[in-house]
N, C-alpha and C positions, 0 to 999 in steps of 0.2 A: 504494500500500500504506500502510495506516495504521500509525503507530508504536505500539509496545507500551510499557507502563510501563518495562520494562527498557531499551528504546531511550532513552527520556528520561533515565533514571537515568545511563546511560552518557554521553550527550551532556553532561549537567550536570557529571558527575565529571571529564570530560576537560578542561573549561575552568576549573572552580573547584576550589580545594583544599578538599575537604569532609571533615568528620569523619563525617558521616552524610548519606545521601540516601535518602529513601523516596518512591516514586511509585506511585500507584494510578490506575486509569482504565480507560476502555473503548475506547480507540483514537482518540477525538476530544476527550473531556473528561477532564482529569487533575487530581489533587491531589498536591502535592509538599511534603515537609518537607525542608528543606535546612539543615544545620548547618555553618557555616563561619566561621572566624576572619576571613575577608575582609569579613564584614558589620560588623565592629566599627567604631563611629564613623559609620556610615551610617544614614540614615533609611530608612523602609520603601520609598519610591519608588526610592532609589538601590540598595537591595538587590535589588528586583525587576528593575531595569535590568541588573544583573550577570547575573541568571538569564536574562533575555531575550537578552542578548548571547551567553551560552553556547549558547543554542538557535538563534540566528541566524535565517535565512530559514524555518526549520521553523515558527516562530511564525505566519508569514503563510500558509504553504503546507500544512502538515500538521496543526497543532494548532489545534483550534477554540477550546478554552477551557482555561486553566490557573490553578488556585488555588494560590497560593504562600504557604508559611509559611517565611520565611527568618529564621533566628536564629543568634546567636553560640553557641559552645560553653557559655559561662557562662549565657546565657539558657535554653539547652536543659536544663542541669542544674537550674536553678530550676523549670522547667516539670515536670520529672520528679520533683522534690522528694524 
C-alpha cells in the first residue's frame, strides 16, 4: 500500500518537533514543507538527514521521491513576508 501525504505528515511530526508540516503527493512522489526549530544551525544536507531519519526505512521501501523544503520558524516567517 502506498503512503498518503497524510501518512508522511504524521511520520515526520512524530519524530521532529515541527511548527508546520505540509505534504503533497501522489503516493510515490511527494513534496514537503517542514518548519522546525530543530533545523537551526544546520545546513541543508543535515536538515534533510533529520527528515530522512524521521521517515526511516519508508524512504527505501515506500517513497520513490521526496522534495524537501526544511526551514526554521524564522526562515519561514521571512518567506511568508
